[in-house]
C-alpha positions in Angstrom: -15.4 6.9 53.1 -11.7 7.6 52.4 -11.8 9.0 48.8 -8.1 8.1 48.3 -8.9 4.4 48.8 -12.3 4.5 47.2 -15.2 2.2 48.0 -15.7 -1.5 47.8 -18.4 -2.7 45.3 -20.7 -3.4 48.3 -20.2 0.0 49.8 -20.9 1.7 46.4 -24.0 -0.3 45.6 -25.6 -0.1 49.1 -24.4 3.4 50.1 -27.0 5.5 48.2 -24.4 6.7 45.7 -26.4 5.8 42.6 -29.7 7.4 41.5 -32.3 6.2 39.1 -31.6 7.7 35.7 -27.8 7.8 36.1 -25.9 6.8 32.9 -23.4 4.0 33.2 -20.6 4.0 30.6 -18.7 0.8 30.2 -15.5 -0.4 28.5 -15.5 -4.1 27.6 -11.9 -5.2 27.6 -12.2 -8.6 25.9 -15.1 -8.9 23.5 -14.6 -8.4 19.7 -17.7 -6.3 19.5 -16.5 -4.0 22.2 -13.2 -3.6 20.4 -15.0 -2.9 17.2 -17.1 -0.2 18.7 -14.2 1.4 20.5 -12.2 1.5 17.2 -15.2 2.7 15.1 -15.9 5.6 17.5 -12.4 6.3 18.7 -13.7 6.0 22.2 -12.5 4.6 25.5 -16.0 3.3 26.2 -18.0 0.8 24.2 -21.3 0.6 26.0 -23.9 2.6 27.9 -26.8 1.7 30.2 -29.2 3.5 32.5 -29.6 2.9 36.2 -33.1 1.3 36.5 -33.4 0.4 40.2 -31.3 1.2 43.3 -31.2 -0.7 46.6 -34.0 -0.3 49.2 -32.6 -2.0 52.3 -35.8 -1.3 54.3 -37.7 -3.4 51.7 -35.0 -6.1 51.7 -33.8 -5.1 48.2 -30.0 -4.7 48.0 -29.2 -4.7 44.3 -28.8 -2.1 41.6 -30.0 -2.9 38.1 -29.3 -1.2 34.8 -31.5 -1.4 31.7 -29.5 -1.8 28.5 -29.5 -2.8 24.9 -27.5 -6.1 24.8 -26.7 -8.9 22.4 -30.2 -10.6 22.7 -32.3 -7.5 23.0 -33.3 -5.2 25.9 -32.6 -6.5 29.3 -32.1 -5.7 33.0 -28.7 -6.5 34.4 -27.3 -6.5 37.9 -24.7 -3.8 38.0 -22.4 -6.0 39.9 -22.0 -8.0 36.7 -19.8 -5.2 35.5 -18.0 -4.6 38.8 -17.0 -8.0 40.1 -14.7 -8.9 37.2 -11.5 -7.8 35.4 -13.4 -7.6 32.2 -14.9 -4.1 32.5 -14.3 -0.5 33.5 -17.3 1.6 34.3 -18.0 5.3 34.9 -21.2 7.0 36.0 -22.6 10.3 34.6 -25.6 12.2 35.9 -28.0 14.9 34.6 -28.0 17.6 37.3 -30.2 20.3 35.8 -32.4 22.0 38.5 -35.6 21.1 36.7 -34.6 17.4 36.6 -33.9 17.4 40.4 -37.2 19.2 41.0 -39.2 16.5 39.2 -37.3 13.5 40.7 -38.3 10.7 41.0 -41.1 11.3 38.4 -38.8 11.8 35.4 -36.5 8.8 36.0 -39.6 6.6 36.3 -40.9 8.0 33.0 -37.6 7.4 31.3 -37.4 3.9 32.5 -41.0 3.3 31.2 -40.2 4.5 27.7 -37.1 2.2 27.6 -39.2 -0.7 28.7 -41.2 -0.3 25.6 -38.4 -2.0 23.8 -38.0 -4.9 26.2 -39.2 -7.5 23.7 -37.1 -6.1 20.8 -34.3 -8.3 19.4 -31.0 -7.6 17.8 -30.5 -8.1 14.1 -27.4 -10.3 14.0 -27.0 -9.9 10.2 -26.7 -6.1 10.7 -24.1 -6.5 13.4 -22.1 -8.7 11.0 -22.5 -6.2 8.2 -21.4 -3.3 10.4 -18.4 -5.3 11.6 -17.5 -6.3 8.0 -17.7 -2.6 6.9 -15.3 -1.5 9.7 -12.9 -4.4 9.0 -12.7 -3.6 5.3 -11.8 0.0 6.1 -9.1 -1.2 8.5 -7.6 -3.6 6.0 -7.7 -1.1 3.1 -6.6 1.8 5.4 -9.4 3.9 4.0 -10.8 6.9 5.8 -14.2 5.6 6.9 -17.4 7.5 7.7 -18.0 8.1 11.4 -19.5 5.2 13.2 -22.5 7.3 14.1 -23.2 8.2 10.5 -23.2 4.6 9.4 -25.7 3.7 12.2 -27.9 6.7 11.3 -28.0 5.6 7.7 -29.0 2.1 8.6 -31.8 3.4 10.9 -33.1 5.8 8.3 -33.5 2.8 5.9 -35.4 0.9 8.6 -32.7 -1.8 8.3 -32.4 -2.3 12.1 -34.7 -1.9 15.1 -34.3 1.2 17.2 -33.0 -0.9 20.1 -30.6 -2.9 18.0 -26.9 -2.6 18.7 -27.0 1.1 19.7 -26.9 1.0 23.5 -26.0 4.6 23.9 -28.6 5.7 21.4 -31.1 3.8 23.5 -30.2 5.9 26.5 -30.3 9.2 24.5 -33.7 8.2 23.1 -35.2 7.5 26.5 -34.2 10.9 27.9 -35.3 12.8 24.8 -38.6 11.1 24.4 -39.6 11.5 28.0 -38.7 15.2 28.2 -40.3 15.9 24.8 -43.6 14.5 26.2 -43.4 16.8 29.2 -42.7 19.8 27.0 -45.7 19.0 24.9 -47.9 18.8 28.0 -46.6 22.2 29.2 -44.8 20.7 32.3 -41.3 21.7 31.1 -40.0 24.6 29.0 -38.8 23.8 25.4 -35.3 24.5 26.5 -35.3 21.3 28.6 -34.9 19.4 25.3 -31.5 21.0 24.8 -30.5 19.9 28.3 -31.1 16.2 27.3 -29.6 16.4 23.9 -26.2 15.1 24.9 -24.1 15.9 21.8 -23.8 19.2 19.9 -24.5 17.5 16.5 -27.9 16.5 17.8 -29.0 20.0 18.7 -31.5 22.1 16.7 -34.2 19.6 15.7 -32.3 16.3 15.4 -34.0 13.3 13.8 -34.9 10.1 15.7 -32.4 8.0 13.7 -29.6 10.4 14.6 -30.5 10.3 18.3 -30.6 6.5 18.2 -27.2 6.5 16.6 -25.6 8.4 19.5 -22.3 6.7 20.4 -20.8 6.0 23.8 -18.1 8.6 23.0 -20.8 11.3 22.4 -22.3 10.6 25.8 -18.8 10.5 27.4 -17.9 13.8 26.0 -21.2 15.6 26.6 -21.1 18.8 28.5 -24.7 18.3 29.6 -23.8 15.5 32.1 -21.7 15.5 35.2 -19.0 12.8 36.1 -19.8 11.1 39.4 -17.9 7.8 39.8 -15.5 5.4 38.1 -14.3 1.9 38.8 -10.7 0.9 39.0 -9.3 -2.7 39.4 -6.3 -3.2 41.6 -4.9 -6.4 43.1 -7.9 -8.4 42.1 -10.5 -6.0 43.6 -12.7 -3.4 42.1 -12.8 0.0 43.9 -15.1 2.9 43.1 -13.9 6.5 43.3 -15.9 9.7 43.2 -14.9 12.1 40.4 -16.2 15.4 39.2 -14.3 16.0 35.9 -13.0 14.5 32.7 -9.5 15.3 33.9 -9.9 13.1 37.0 -11.3 10.3 34.8 -8.5 10.5 32.4 -6.0 10.4 35.2 -7.2 6.8 35.8 -8.0 5.6 32.3 -6.2 7.9 29.8 -7.8 9.9 27.0 -11.4 9.4 26.2 
């Protein structure tokens, strides 16, 4: 592969570049909800998902799927949905702790299993509208608003919304934390592993479930616990995928996070 020219979508999907458990950050360029999330979190990205399945050509399976919290609940989505269009930018981050590699593919399978627990959950549309109204009022009144994550945490603590509702990135954080916590309790991992999958500094030191579920896309994008691996860039009507290894490289394509 010529890294200067990147990869086609087909080369990327079928070339063994993705791993189960990779985190996919996404910027929706057109939807009002995506714009609202980007504004509320001051983030380039508005969405996060987890790589659920990767291609197995020898078994006749050539797709990559992500599991994500979307408008009608928890779903599995063909990754090409985000790549074969002008509507999205995506970037891939990966946990590369030695203990995580040692237990692969056991851990990614467990993480996927915990996330599937929410597959029947639904969004609370009223809460989405309430959250959007709150942000809109602050824009119109030019008031300093509470961080987006704090608002989500407050709603979760009141049991106003389901854990899976609206918080795509919190869904990813929750899957990692819950899985590793179970292995720590069983004595299969040291307690320090929990810090490795606590993706934002404000979550460290015994964070609550509502706070973890309120994790924003920006907190995952800025985490020092994860490594940058790939990004998509659209030119001349075609999406190309480029390997990257730093935030600086990502920002050379997209601008500030």
